[in-house]
Backbone of each chain as ProteinMPNN parsed JSONL, in Angstrom:
{"seq_chain_A": "MESRGYNKSSQKSFELMRHFAETYAKRSETFFCSDPSITTAVIEGLALHKEQLGAPLCPCRFYEDKEAEAKAGYWNCPCVPMRERKECHCMLFLTPDNPFAGTSQTLQEVPLEYQTTQ", "coords_chain_A": {"N_chain_A": [[34.489, 334.087, 109.285], [36.164, 335.929, 106.8], [39.302, 337.625, 107.251], [40.146, 341.013, 106.843], [42.169, 342.396, 107.86], [43.645, 343.78, 110.856], [41.31, 344.948, 113.208], [39.393, 345.641, 111.309], [36.424, 345.587, 109.274], [34.419, 342.807, 108.003], [34.609, 341.741, 104.551], [32.095, 341.662, 103.456], [30.542, 343.338, 105.122], [31.871, 345.73, 104.678], [31.371, 346.139, 101.953], [28.587, 346.394, 101.981], [28.319, 348.757, 103.42], [29.688, 350.516, 101.792], [27.989, 350.485, 99.589], [25.698, 351.605, 100.735], [26.713, 354.194, 101.304], [27.319, 355.209, 98.771], [24.812, 355.206, 97.56], [23.417, 356.903, 99.286], [24.824, 359.297, 98.988], [24.175, 360.029, 96.379], [21.405, 360.303, 96.655], [21.22, 362.395, 98.488], [22.42, 364.363, 97.132], [25.149, 364.906, 97.548], [28.773, 364.802, 97.736], [31.72, 362.686, 97.628], [34.815, 363.037, 99.451], [37.607, 364.755, 97.984], [39.953, 363.501, 98.52], [40.317, 360.194, 98.473], [41.129, 358.483, 100.525], [40.132, 359.432, 102.869], [37.369, 359.001, 102.663], [37.354, 356.195, 102.407], [38.38, 355.417, 104.923], [36.366, 356.296, 106.679], [34.131, 354.8, 105.835], [35.07, 352.266, 106.437], [35.208, 352.476, 109.251], [32.487, 352.856, 109.851], [31.423, 350.431, 108.931], [32.698, 348.634, 110.622], [31.661, 349.402, 113.117], [29.001, 348.764, 112.638], [29.14, 345.993, 112.587], [30.113, 345.491, 115.186], [28.357, 346.816, 116.917], [25.857, 346.726, 115.884], [24.826, 348.869, 114.621], [25.6, 351.568, 112.355], [27.471, 353.502, 113.789], [28.779, 356.787, 114.022], [32.203, 357.191, 113.204], [33.669, 359.382, 113.903], [33.441, 360.52, 116.382], [33.74, 360.755, 119.95], [32.663, 358.49, 122.362], [31.172, 357.933, 125.529], [29.87, 355.61, 126.01], [29.545, 353.325, 123.737], [27.654, 351.345, 123.005], [25.258, 352.273, 124.135], [24.971, 354.675, 122.742], [24.666, 353.77, 120.121], [22.212, 352.568, 120.354], [20.649, 354.776, 121.017], [20.742, 356.251, 118.665], [21.093, 358.824, 117.486], [23.644, 359.476, 116.413], [23.962, 357.534, 114.512], [24.776, 356.61, 111.246], [22.966, 357.654, 108.332], [23.449, 360.497, 110.291], [21.524, 362.615, 112.567], [22.162, 365.458, 112.213], [23.108, 365.318, 109.553], [20.891, 364.353, 108.131], [19.083, 366.386, 108.625], [20.39, 368.847, 108.027], [22.366, 368.411, 106.157], [24.918, 368.174, 107.273], [27.97, 366.794, 107.71], [30.366, 366.054, 109.749], [32.287, 364.236, 109.595], [33.167, 364.158, 107.098], [32.265, 362.489, 105.064], [29.976, 362.783, 103.472], [29.815, 365.422, 101.412], [28.711, 368.698, 100.69], [28.398, 370.326, 97.467], [29.609, 372.853, 97.591], [31.581, 372.668, 99.454], [35.025, 373.049, 100.133], [36.562, 370.735, 100.145], [35.184, 368.867, 98.747], [34.894, 366.332, 96.28], [34.248, 365.125, 92.951], [32.982, 362.79, 92.809], [30.59, 360.162, 93.4], [31.049, 357.661, 93.851], [32.947, 355.171, 95.374], [36.473, 355.245, 95.362], [38.341, 352.924, 96.36], [40.939, 352.917, 98.777], [43.878, 351.297, 99.875], [44.043, 350.787, 103.318], [45.344, 350.676, 106.645], [44.599, 349.741, 110.034], [45.464, 352.023, 112.556], [47.335, 352.194, 115.476], [48.911, 354.094, 116.399], [49.664, 357.303, 115.027]], "CA_chain_A": [[34.487, 335.266, 108.404], [37.535, 336.249, 106.355], [39.834, 338.843, 107.849], [40.755, 341.976, 105.918], [43.209, 343.096, 108.597], [43.329, 344.046, 112.253], [40.311, 345.965, 113.513], [38.635, 346.021, 110.119], [35.197, 344.805, 109.132], [34.465, 341.773, 106.965], [34.424, 342.278, 103.199], [30.654, 341.809, 103.233], [30.095, 344.556, 105.816], [32.451, 346.891, 103.992], [30.649, 346.337, 100.69], [27.249, 346.897, 102.307], [28.447, 350.158, 103.839], [30.054, 351.264, 100.584], [26.765, 350.605, 98.803], [24.865, 352.599, 101.418], [27.317, 355.534, 101.167], [27.177, 355.653, 97.373], [23.384, 355.463, 97.338], [22.988, 358.08, 100.061], [25.45, 360.488, 98.389], [23.351, 360.394, 95.214], [20.088, 360.733, 97.122], [21.323, 363.674, 99.2], [23.158, 365.28, 96.249], [26.429, 365.266, 98.154], [29.898, 364.155, 97.056], [32.793, 362.192, 98.484], [35.988, 363.899, 99.581], [38.55, 364.643, 96.866], [40.969, 362.539, 98.97], [39.527, 358.986, 98.712], [41.509, 357.762, 101.75], [39.23, 359.929, 103.924], [36.108, 358.281, 102.462], [37.589, 354.78, 102.699], [38.532, 355.257, 106.376], [35.068, 356.483, 107.345], [33.297, 353.639, 105.501], [35.615, 351.166, 107.25], [34.774, 352.71, 110.634], [31.038, 352.623, 109.922], [31.196, 348.992, 108.75], [33.157, 347.973, 111.849], [30.661, 349.68, 114.155], [27.791, 347.996, 112.306], [29.397, 344.62, 113.043], [30.335, 345.413, 116.632], [27.29, 347.421, 117.713], [24.568, 346.532, 115.222], [24.436, 350.118, 113.959], [26.776, 352.285, 111.828], [27.743, 354.67, 114.624], [29.792, 357.672, 113.424], [33.545, 356.949, 113.744], [34.352, 360.656, 114.139], [32.989, 361.039, 117.672], [34.121, 359.943, 121.1], [31.472, 358.141, 123.132], [31.395, 357.315, 126.835], [29.276, 354.28, 125.959], [29.186, 353.118, 122.33], [26.426, 350.54, 122.888], [24.121, 353.147, 124.443], [24.848, 355.645, 121.647], [24.121, 353.07, 118.956], [20.778, 352.387, 120.635], [20.006, 356.1, 120.99], [20.505, 356.459, 117.236], [21.357, 360.17, 116.969], [24.881, 359.506, 115.622], [24.041, 356.451, 113.536], [24.839, 357.189, 109.908], [23.177, 359.099, 108.331], [23.094, 361.066, 111.599], [20.476, 363.643, 112.538], [22.627, 366.683, 111.525], [23.195, 365.076, 108.106], [19.543, 364.246, 107.572], [18.372, 367.664, 108.742], [21.086, 370.023, 107.481], [23.492, 367.963, 105.321], [26.181, 368.431, 107.976], [28.695, 365.569, 108.032], [31.685, 366.51, 110.204], [33.204, 363.136, 109.294], [33.579, 364.439, 105.712], [31.873, 361.427, 104.136], [29.048, 363.398, 102.515], [30.13, 366.853, 101.346], [27.919, 369.472, 99.729], [29.311, 370.738, 96.385], [30.324, 374.096, 97.916], [32.662, 372.385, 100.404], [36.306, 373.059, 99.402], [37.154, 369.394, 100.095], [34.32, 367.974, 97.975], [35.338, 365.902, 94.967], [33.158, 365.092, 91.987], [32.54, 361.416, 92.717], [29.659, 359.564, 94.353], [31.461, 356.257, 93.804], [34.194, 355.067, 96.147], [37.715, 354.683, 94.837], [38.901, 352.404, 97.61], [42.383, 353.057, 98.977], [44.275, 350.352, 100.928], [44.355, 351.445, 104.588], [45.471, 349.789, 107.796], [44.273, 350.302, 111.34], [46.655, 352.587, 113.185], [47.214, 352.448, 116.923], [49.542, 355.404, 116.505], [49.629, 357.94, 113.705]], "C_chain_A": [[35.932, 335.624, 108.038], [38.005, 337.572, 106.965], [40.468, 339.73, 106.782], [41.87, 342.746, 106.604], [42.718, 343.41, 109.996], [42.346, 345.2, 112.404], [39.626, 346.533, 112.265], [37.406, 345.12, 110.021], [35.418, 343.67, 108.132], [34.254, 342.453, 105.608], [32.942, 342.564, 102.946], [30.137, 343.104, 103.886], [30.615, 345.801, 105.126], [31.676, 347.198, 102.712], [29.239, 346.883, 100.925], [27.311, 348.384, 102.639], [28.843, 351.042, 102.656], [28.794, 351.511, 99.729], [25.835, 351.662, 99.412], [25.391, 354.014, 101.148], [27.133, 356.077, 99.748], [25.731, 356.026, 97.069], [22.949, 356.752, 98.04], [23.581, 359.376, 99.501], [24.596, 360.966, 97.209], [22.015, 360.972, 95.672], [20.14, 362.116, 97.762], [22.045, 364.739, 98.364], [24.41, 365.826, 96.92], [27.516, 364.436, 97.457], [30.932, 363.67, 98.061], [33.953, 363.177, 98.458], [36.923, 363.691, 98.379], [39.729, 363.727, 97.221], [40.257, 361.236, 99.34], [39.948, 358.186, 99.955], [40.623, 358.197, 102.925], [37.928, 359.116, 103.869], [36.262, 356.802, 102.843], [37.668, 354.543, 104.213], [37.179, 355.337, 107.08], [34.15, 355.287, 107.073], [33.772, 352.411, 106.294], [35.132, 351.276, 108.701], [33.288, 352.435, 110.826], [30.737, 351.123, 109.845], [31.6, 348.224, 110.014], [32.159, 348.181, 112.992], [29.371, 348.894, 113.909], [27.952, 346.56, 112.789], [29.446, 344.522, 114.56], [29.114, 345.824, 117.438], [25.902, 347.21, 117.119], [24.073, 347.783, 114.519], [25.693, 350.849, 113.501], [27.004, 353.607, 112.557], [28.903, 355.474, 114.01], [31.176, 357.424, 114.049], [34.321, 358.231, 114.052], [33.832, 361.348, 115.393], [33.604, 360.164, 118.749], [32.861, 359.726, 121.931], [31.871, 357.531, 124.466], [30.949, 355.854, 126.768], [28.76, 354.045, 124.531], [27.88, 352.354, 122.158], [25.196, 351.426, 123.094], [23.896, 354.149, 123.309], [24.241, 355.007, 120.401], [22.624, 352.852, 119.131], [20.032, 353.708, 120.521], [19.776, 356.55, 119.544], [20.918, 357.796, 116.654], [22.569, 360.204, 116.042], [25.056, 358.28, 114.737], [23.911, 357.064, 112.145], [23.655, 356.734, 109.041], [22.625, 359.733, 109.605], [22.037, 362.164, 111.443], [20.971, 364.935, 111.866], [22.739, 366.521, 110.004], [21.802, 365.069, 107.495], [18.827, 365.592, 107.58], [19.039, 368.801, 107.978], [22.244, 369.688, 106.551], [24.838, 368.321, 105.943], [26.819, 367.108, 108.356], [30.114, 365.971, 108.429], [32.74, 365.441, 109.948], [33.72, 363.248, 107.848], [33.321, 363.274, 104.76], [30.985, 362.011, 103.037], [29.275, 364.91, 102.509], [29.244, 367.539, 100.311], [28.887, 370.064, 98.692], [30.111, 372.005, 96.705], [31.464, 373.869, 98.911], [33.996, 372.315, 99.653], [36.96, 371.677, 99.286], [36.338, 368.419, 99.246], [34.966, 367.619, 96.643], [34.156, 365.903, 94.034], [32.539, 363.701, 91.899], [31.524, 361.046, 93.805], [29.885, 358.047, 94.366], [32.81, 356.161, 94.499], [35.342, 354.532, 95.301], [38.503, 354.214, 96.053], [40.425, 352.487, 97.632], [42.777, 352.055, 100.061], [44.698, 351.099, 102.195], [44.494, 350.399, 105.673], [45.024, 350.523, 109.053], [45.56, 350.842, 111.948], [46.415, 352.705, 114.679], [47.918, 353.757, 117.243], [49.545, 355.986, 115.099], [51.031, 358.141, 113.181]], "O_chain_A": [[36.813, 335.616, 108.898], [37.222, 338.5, 107.166], [41.224, 339.26, 105.931], [42.458, 343.649, 106.009], [41.525, 343.319, 110.286], [42.515, 346.27, 111.82], [39.325, 347.724, 112.18], [37.358, 344.039, 110.608], [36.468, 343.584, 107.497], [33.783, 343.588, 105.533], [32.581, 343.558, 102.316], [29.388, 343.862, 103.27], [29.907, 346.8, 104.999], [31.364, 348.353, 102.421], [28.756, 347.726, 100.169], [26.469, 349.168, 102.201], [28.385, 352.178, 102.54], [28.579, 352.612, 99.22], [25.266, 352.494, 98.705], [24.625, 354.916, 100.808], [26.829, 357.254, 99.555], [25.46, 357.029, 96.408], [22.223, 357.573, 97.481], [22.936, 360.424, 99.531], [24.331, 362.16, 97.066], [21.551, 361.989, 95.155], [19.218, 362.916, 97.601], [22.257, 365.863, 98.819], [24.698, 367.022, 96.874], [27.228, 363.508, 96.701], [31.016, 364.166, 99.184], [34.058, 364.026, 97.573], [37.013, 362.592, 97.832], [40.423, 363.235, 96.332], [39.648, 361.16, 100.407], [39.21, 357.305, 100.395], [40.393, 357.426, 103.856], [37.45, 358.614, 104.887], [35.403, 356.234, 103.518], [37.093, 353.582, 104.724], [36.887, 354.539, 107.97], [33.468, 354.812, 107.981], [32.956, 351.617, 106.762], [34.702, 350.289, 109.298], [32.879, 351.855, 111.832], [29.907, 350.608, 110.594], [30.921, 347.281, 110.419], [31.854, 347.251, 113.738], [28.733, 348.419, 114.848], [27.017, 345.975, 113.336], [28.896, 343.593, 115.151], [28.849, 345.269, 118.505], [24.893, 347.482, 117.77], [23.016, 347.765, 113.888], [26.732, 350.775, 114.158], [26.761, 354.684, 112.014], [29.883, 354.899, 113.539], [31.315, 357.443, 115.271], [35.495, 358.175, 114.419], [33.782, 362.575, 115.473], [33.946, 359.004, 118.517], [32.093, 360.657, 122.173], [32.791, 356.716, 124.535], [31.558, 354.976, 127.379], [27.678, 354.508, 124.168], [27.085, 352.67, 121.272], [24.225, 351.35, 122.342], [22.752, 354.437, 122.957], [23.416, 355.611, 119.715], [21.86, 352.94, 118.17], [18.921, 353.759, 119.993], [18.75, 357.153, 119.23], [21.081, 357.904, 115.439], [22.544, 360.873, 115.009], [26.158, 358.007, 114.261], [23.058, 357.916, 111.899], [23.358, 355.54, 109.009], [21.462, 359.525, 109.953], [21.707, 362.578, 110.331], [20.261, 365.47, 111.014], [22.495, 367.468, 109.257], [21.562, 365.702, 106.467], [18.064, 365.906, 106.667], [18.363, 369.621, 107.358], [23.022, 370.571, 106.189], [25.773, 368.718, 105.249], [26.303, 366.38, 109.204], [30.964, 366.202, 107.569], [33.938, 365.699, 110.065], [34.612, 362.503, 107.443], [34.045, 363.082, 103.784], [31.199, 361.776, 101.848], [28.964, 365.595, 103.483], [29.05, 367.034, 99.205], [30.06, 370.279, 98.995], [31.186, 372.207, 96.141], [32.234, 374.79, 99.182], [34.101, 371.608, 98.65], [37.816, 371.468, 98.427], [36.748, 367.275, 99.046], [35.514, 368.482, 95.958], [33.167, 366.594, 94.278], [31.69, 363.442, 91.047], [31.578, 361.527, 94.937], [29.044, 357.272, 94.822], [33.707, 356.966, 94.249], [35.215, 353.515, 94.618], [39.226, 354.982, 96.687], [41.101, 352.174, 96.652], [42.087, 351.96, 101.076], [45.598, 351.938, 102.156], [43.84, 349.357, 105.63], [45.064, 351.751, 109.128], [46.611, 350.207, 111.868], [45.4, 353.258, 115.104], [47.585, 354.442, 118.21], [49.442, 355.259, 114.111], [51.209, 358.664, 112.081]]}, "seq_chain_B": "MSAAIDIADATFEAEVLRSDIPVLVDFWAPWCGPCRMVAPVVQEIAEQYVGKVKVVKINTDENPQTASQYGIRSIPTLMLFKGGQKVDVVVGAVPKATLTTILEKHFDTPAEA", "coords_chain_B": {"N_chain_B": [[64.661, 368.39, 113.321], [61.487, 367.874, 114.707], [59.194, 365.511, 115.942], [55.651, 364.94, 116.201], [54.532, 363.407, 119.123], [53.292, 360.209, 120.261], [51.021, 359.735, 122.841], [49.573, 358.357, 125.911], [46.8, 357.442, 128.104], [48.113, 356.865, 130.498], [50.427, 358.381, 130.365], [49.675, 360.965, 130.078], [49.506, 362.978, 132.096], [52.229, 363.453, 132.822], [53.368, 364.127, 130.312], [51.76, 366.178, 129.294], [50.307, 367.803, 131.284], [52.365, 368.434, 133.069], [54.214, 369.696, 131.534], [56.79, 372.019, 130.634], [56.547, 373.783, 128.597], [53.972, 375.118, 126.338], [51.436, 372.762, 125.264], [50.156, 371.097, 122.473], [47.456, 369.082, 121.968], [46.362, 366.388, 120.065], [43.44, 364.854, 119.725], [42.429, 361.883, 118.468], [41.008, 359.3, 116.276], [41.179, 355.969, 114.921], [39.568, 355.254, 112.548], [38.618, 357.646, 111.661], [38.028, 359.948, 109.301], [38.609, 362.846, 108.907], [40.545, 363.064, 110.888], [42.756, 361.846, 109.822], [43.276, 363.68, 107.926], [44.036, 365.973, 109.307], [46.32, 365.181, 110.618], [48.906, 365.416, 109.188], [49.112, 368.211, 109.227], [49.289, 368.809, 111.918], [51.711, 367.597, 112.396], [53.395, 369.268, 110.913], [53.171, 371.579, 112.433], [54.456, 370.732, 114.754], [57.064, 370.558, 113.834], [57.594, 373.162, 113.044], [57.392, 374.665, 115.383], [59.373, 373.875, 117.206], [60.62, 373.501, 120.456], [59.061, 375.584, 121.322], [56.402, 374.852, 121.388], [54.977, 371.82, 122.414], [53.981, 368.942, 120.698], [51.505, 366.544, 120.809], [49.832, 363.349, 120.34], [46.82, 361.598, 120.877], [45.203, 358.543, 120.873], [41.863, 358.1, 120.932], [40.311, 355.814, 121.01], [41.895, 353.911, 122.193], [42.54, 355.151, 124.505], [40.403, 356.009, 126.446], [39.988, 357.289, 128.873], [41.255, 359.833, 129.213], [40.069, 361.242, 127.105], [37.443, 361.221, 127.935], [37.629, 362.622, 130.347], [38.231, 365.202, 129.446], [35.994, 365.832, 128.066], [35.657, 365.178, 125.342], [33.991, 365.18, 122.23], [33.225, 365.537, 119.301], [35.534, 364.374, 116.868], [38.414, 364.962, 114.774], [39.656, 366.608, 117.775], [41.479, 369.355, 118.763], [43.486, 370.414, 121.373], [44.798, 372.974, 123.36], [47.198, 373.211, 125.87], [48.437, 374.968, 128.68], [50.689, 375.438, 131.207], [49.519, 373.287, 132.542], [46.845, 373.744, 132.264], [43.847, 373.76, 130.306], [43.685, 375.825, 127.565], [42.716, 376.488, 125.05], [40.587, 375.349, 122.357], [40.079, 373.512, 119.382], [37.869, 372.268, 117.033], [37.566, 369.707, 114.667], [38.877, 369.194, 111.269], [41.132, 371.534, 110.556], [42.58, 374.297, 108.684], [46.162, 374.895, 108.493], [46.8, 377.554, 109.022], [44.809, 378.433, 110.756], [45.444, 377.081, 113.085], [48.033, 378.073, 113.634], [47.463, 380.739, 114.132], [45.991, 380.55, 116.486], [47.912, 379.425, 118.201], [49.912, 381.423, 118.225], [48.574, 383.437, 119.531], [48.695, 382.63, 122.119], [51.317, 382.739, 122.822], [54.009, 384.494, 124.416], [55.785, 385.963, 122.965], [55.9, 386.544, 119.425], [56.276, 383.726, 117.264], [58.895, 382.752, 115.012], [58.221, 382.457, 111.591]], "CA_chain_B": [[63.246, 368.131, 113.092], [60.833, 367.261, 115.861], [57.955, 364.849, 115.537], [54.566, 364.854, 117.175], [54.696, 362.113, 119.787], [52.082, 359.521, 120.688], [50.945, 359.555, 124.291], [48.475, 357.492, 126.351], [46.197, 357.852, 129.381], [49.102, 356.721, 131.574], [51.512, 359.363, 130.263], [49.091, 362.292, 129.824], [49.865, 363.949, 133.137], [53.652, 363.791, 132.704], [53.689, 364.726, 129.014], [50.949, 367.364, 128.984], [50.014, 368.682, 132.422], [53.599, 368.869, 133.726], [55.157, 370.234, 130.54], [57.268, 373.389, 130.879], [56.113, 374.625, 127.471], [52.601, 374.784, 125.932], [51.282, 371.471, 124.589], [49.005, 370.921, 121.596], [47.057, 367.669, 122.005], [45.479, 365.964, 118.978], [42.601, 363.702, 120.08], [42.061, 361.291, 117.178], [40.565, 357.903, 116.278], [41.729, 355.3, 113.729], [38.756, 355.28, 111.326], [38.058, 358.995, 111.533], [38.612, 360.535, 108.092], [39.25, 364.15, 109.114], [41.74, 362.919, 111.742], [43.856, 361.548, 108.902], [43.547, 364.907, 107.182], [44.692, 366.97, 110.162], [47.584, 364.637, 111.143], [50.106, 366.068, 108.629], [49.135, 369.621, 109.646], [49.779, 368.755, 113.292], [53.131, 367.271, 112.269], [54.081, 370.499, 110.468], [53.204, 372.483, 113.594], [55.493, 370.192, 115.646], [58.375, 370.883, 113.26], [57.76, 374.615, 112.974], [57.463, 375.287, 116.705], [60.285, 373.126, 118.083], [61.082, 374.249, 121.621], [58.049, 376.562, 121.744], [55.194, 374.096, 121.712], [55.128, 370.373, 122.29], [52.795, 368.433, 120.002], [51.274, 365.135, 121.137], [48.613, 362.768, 119.773], [46.272, 360.532, 121.726], [44.175, 357.726, 120.228], [40.753, 358.058, 121.897], [39.81, 354.436, 121.109], [42.767, 353.167, 123.107], [42.733, 355.945, 125.725], [39.124, 356.688, 126.683], [39.938, 358.015, 130.157], [41.605, 361.24, 128.997], [39.036, 361.812, 126.238], [36.258, 361.399, 128.774], [37.93, 363.678, 131.321], [38.204, 366.517, 128.8], [34.705, 366.025, 127.404], [35.781, 365.112, 123.885], [32.809, 364.686, 121.528], [33.569, 365.413, 117.879], [36.966, 364.259, 116.635], [39.482, 365.358, 115.695], [39.637, 367.806, 118.604], [42.817, 369.793, 119.135], [43.384, 371.173, 122.609], [46.067, 373.575, 123.769], [47.403, 373.279, 127.321], [49.52, 375.846, 129.122], [50.803, 375.343, 132.665], [48.607, 372.262, 133.058], [45.449, 374.148, 132.067], [43.336, 373.829, 128.934], [43.489, 377.247, 127.251], [42.017, 376.669, 123.773], [40.086, 374.126, 121.723], [39.657, 373.601, 117.987], [37.21, 371.017, 116.658], [37.497, 369.415, 113.236], [40.089, 369.355, 110.471], [41.253, 372.956, 110.247], [43.815, 374.634, 107.97], [47.31, 375.195, 109.341], [46.762, 378.968, 109.42], [43.925, 378.553, 111.917], [46.204, 376.601, 114.245], [49.142, 378.978, 113.962], [46.865, 381.943, 114.72], [45.647, 380.223, 117.879], [49.151, 379.243, 118.958], [50.578, 382.727, 118.384], [47.792, 384.191, 120.511], [49.047, 382.181, 123.469], [52.743, 382.925, 123.09], [54.348, 385.828, 124.903], [56.399, 386.65, 121.828], [55.559, 385.825, 118.197], [57.263, 382.756, 116.779], [59.349, 383.012, 113.649], [57.551, 381.543, 110.652]], "C_chain_B": [[62.648, 367.443, 114.319], [59.5, 366.667, 115.419], [56.908, 364.98, 116.63], [54.662, 363.471, 117.809], [53.349, 361.532, 120.226], [52.116, 359.336, 122.199], [49.721, 358.7, 124.62], [47.9, 358.047, 127.652], [47.257, 357.907, 130.481], [50.188, 357.793, 131.547], [51.0, 360.793, 130.093], [49.556, 363.339, 130.836], [51.317, 364.418, 132.978], [53.946, 364.566, 131.421], [52.967, 366.047, 128.762], [50.846, 368.315, 130.182], [51.287, 369.214, 133.083], [54.639, 369.443, 132.753], [55.537, 371.683, 130.874], [56.838, 374.342, 129.769], [54.679, 374.244, 127.086], [52.557, 373.467, 125.139], [50.009, 371.47, 123.738], [48.684, 369.428, 121.555], [46.06, 367.388, 120.885], [44.742, 364.703, 119.432], [42.074, 363.121, 118.774], [41.543, 359.867, 117.365], [40.929, 357.285, 114.925], [40.883, 355.39, 112.457], [38.021, 356.599, 111.168], [38.768, 359.675, 110.368], [39.317, 361.861, 108.337], [40.462, 364.098, 110.048], [42.954, 362.653, 110.867], [44.247, 362.798, 108.12], [44.354, 365.91, 108.015], [46.063, 366.485, 110.664], [48.836, 365.278, 110.525], [50.241, 367.539, 109.015], [49.725, 369.714, 111.06], [51.291, 368.464, 113.295], [53.944, 368.509, 111.848], [54.216, 371.492, 111.617], [54.335, 372.045, 114.545], [56.878, 370.595, 115.153], [58.642, 372.388, 113.285], [58.003, 375.25, 114.347], [58.33, 374.51, 117.699], [60.743, 374.018, 119.236], [60.075, 375.266, 122.14], [56.74, 375.894, 122.134], [55.483, 372.615, 121.48], [53.849, 369.852, 121.651], [52.659, 366.938, 120.275], [49.947, 364.669, 120.544], [48.133, 361.657, 120.69], [45.096, 359.856, 121.017], [43.028, 357.514, 121.224], [40.148, 356.656, 122.037], [40.593, 353.66, 122.159], [42.888, 353.863, 124.465], [41.478, 356.732, 126.087], [39.097, 357.57, 127.942], [40.207, 359.513, 129.972], [40.536, 361.929, 128.146], [37.783, 362.128, 127.042], [36.45, 362.574, 129.74], [37.824, 365.072, 130.707], [36.971, 366.717, 127.919], [34.773, 366.019, 125.889], [34.495, 364.533, 123.292], [33.157, 364.453, 120.055], [35.084, 365.263, 117.763], [37.272, 364.427, 115.139], [39.132, 366.592, 116.535], [41.079, 368.113, 118.963], [42.684, 370.699, 120.346], [44.758, 371.707, 122.986], [46.116, 373.701, 125.289], [48.594, 374.173, 127.621], [49.551, 375.783, 130.642], [49.808, 374.367, 133.261], [47.134, 372.589, 132.881], [45.086, 374.146, 130.587], [43.063, 375.297, 128.621], [42.777, 377.488, 125.918], [41.628, 375.318, 123.181], [39.714, 374.416, 120.274], [39.063, 372.249, 117.609], [37.178, 370.883, 115.137], [38.829, 369.617, 112.529], [40.16, 370.812, 110.032], [42.546, 373.207, 109.468], [44.925, 375.016, 108.949], [47.264, 376.627, 109.87], [45.899, 379.186, 110.66], [44.68, 378.154, 113.183], [47.316, 377.569, 114.629], [48.605, 380.258, 114.607], [46.554, 381.717, 116.196], [46.908, 380.093, 118.73], [49.811, 380.582, 119.257], [49.905, 383.57, 119.47], [48.227, 383.858, 121.941], [50.536, 382.278, 123.784], [52.979, 384.342, 123.592], [54.979, 386.644, 123.786], [56.059, 385.863, 120.565], [56.678, 384.868, 117.776], [57.691, 383.148, 115.376], [58.719, 381.977, 112.712], [58.571, 380.679, 109.928]], "O_chain_B": [[63.252, 366.534, 114.889], [58.777, 367.26, 114.618], [57.225, 365.112, 117.812], [54.851, 362.476, 117.109], [52.403, 362.263, 120.52], [53.097, 358.849, 122.762], [48.933, 358.359, 123.737], [48.437, 358.993, 128.229], [47.305, 358.844, 131.279], [50.801, 358.087, 132.573], [51.793, 361.727, 129.977], [49.948, 364.445, 130.466], [51.599, 365.616, 132.996], [54.687, 365.549, 131.443], [53.501, 366.932, 128.093], [51.244, 369.477, 130.104], [51.289, 370.33, 133.604], [55.797, 369.645, 133.117], [54.705, 372.465, 131.336], [56.772, 375.555, 129.97], [54.209, 373.169, 127.46], [53.508, 373.11, 124.444], [48.927, 371.799, 124.221], [49.518, 368.613, 121.164], [45.039, 368.066, 120.769], [45.33, 363.624, 119.515], [41.346, 363.797, 118.048], [41.623, 359.299, 118.454], [40.982, 357.98, 113.91], [41.44, 355.587, 111.377], [36.928, 356.649, 110.604], [39.967, 359.945, 110.438], [40.497, 361.999, 108.015], [41.312, 364.987, 110.008], [44.044, 363.163, 111.128], [45.396, 362.954, 107.707], [45.234, 366.6, 107.5], [46.881, 367.3, 111.091], [49.747, 365.651, 111.263], [51.353, 368.056, 109.119], [50.547, 370.583, 111.351], [52.041, 369.02, 114.098], [55.034, 368.757, 112.364], [55.24, 372.161, 111.758], [55.072, 372.879, 115.071], [57.756, 370.931, 115.947], [59.769, 372.828, 113.515], [58.724, 376.242, 114.463], [58.046, 374.495, 118.897], [61.194, 375.143, 119.023], [60.207, 375.758, 123.26], [56.063, 376.309, 123.075], [56.128, 372.219, 120.509], [52.753, 370.274, 122.02], [53.577, 366.162, 120.007], [49.055, 365.475, 120.278], [48.927, 360.877, 121.213], [44.131, 360.507, 120.617], [43.197, 356.834, 122.235], [39.542, 356.343, 123.062], [40.034, 352.862, 122.912], [43.288, 353.246, 125.452], [41.474, 357.963, 126.045], [38.279, 358.484, 128.05], [39.481, 360.353, 130.504], [40.145, 363.062, 128.43], [37.148, 363.166, 126.852], [35.557, 363.401, 129.923], [37.381, 366.013, 131.365], [36.912, 367.655, 127.125], [34.045, 366.756, 125.223], [33.973, 363.53, 123.778], [33.358, 363.318, 119.624], [35.833, 365.938, 118.469], [36.44, 364.056, 114.311], [38.42, 367.49, 116.086], [41.816, 367.235, 119.413], [41.88, 371.631, 120.354], [45.754, 370.985, 122.937], [45.194, 374.227, 125.912], [49.611, 374.147, 126.928], [48.541, 376.048, 131.294], [49.304, 374.587, 134.363], [46.269, 371.816, 133.291], [45.903, 374.483, 129.73], [42.296, 375.948, 129.33], [42.282, 378.59, 125.682], [42.246, 374.292, 123.462], [39.105, 375.443, 119.977], [39.68, 371.209, 117.836], [36.814, 371.816, 114.421], [39.783, 370.138, 113.106], [39.343, 371.268, 109.231], [43.497, 372.432, 109.572], [44.659, 375.409, 110.085], [47.636, 376.888, 111.014], [46.217, 380.019, 111.509], [44.568, 378.809, 114.219], [47.518, 377.853, 115.81], [49.224, 380.799, 115.524], [46.817, 382.573, 117.041], [46.959, 380.597, 119.852], [50.218, 380.849, 120.388], [50.556, 384.304, 120.214], [48.138, 384.689, 122.845], [50.965, 381.939, 124.887], [52.248, 385.269, 123.242], [54.748, 387.848, 123.667], [55.941, 384.639, 120.62], [57.863, 385.17, 117.917], [56.942, 383.794, 114.644], [58.693, 380.783, 113.009], [58.2, 379.849, 109.099]]}, "name": "protein", "num_of_chains": 2, "seq": "MESRGYNKSSQKSFELMRHFAETYAKRSETFFCSDPSITTAVIEGLALHKEQLGAPLCPCRFYEDKEAEAKAGYWNCPCVPMRERKECHCMLFLTPDNPFAGTSQTLQEVPLEYQTTQMSAAIDIADATFEAEVLRSDIPVLVDFWAPWCGPCRMVAPVVQEIAEQYVGKVKVVKINTDENPQTASQYGIRSIPTLMLFKGGQKVDVVVGAVPKATLTTILEKHFDTPAEA"}
């Protein structure tokens, strides 16, 4: 599989996750963040988890055991809070009243690298 | 100018618990969108409160022990330590004003803006 950089998913996984995010945003009538680097980072994290764990576990949580959490399913995207109340603390899907919401449901991908330090 | 410094499980005790001044800890992860949003705010806090508060960042992917010990769930989580004790917690990407309000509450005297 071709490498897109350290600790990143394959291009295929990224594209699948991007497609899911765009479709789900439209279906849930939510919008991506006005800062597209936020959206790109989250989609990358979801795609990587899908490859590593078999499920798109939320990249904005800390887990004692990622494998067990992926099996449990609660925080697999779209997570239960998103499906029930349109709450996405990862800021991937934002309701129009959110001050950070943009107007797009299509990803404008921004080049990002994995950071071990910020 | 002072920068927020990166710490690890191995340096947490020395850098945070044994600090003479309050410490703001930013628990973050690499592919967490809101973590990238709050990082510049945390950096501004580090510069504004030089000598009054120490600002450190810990990557929870690389340092699960500390995250586990402090019960981190949603990230980013910002935690304030004073005298080796956790005294406040903020979850999520918050505006700078929210952080300064929390910090000021824990200072004996107000900091100059």
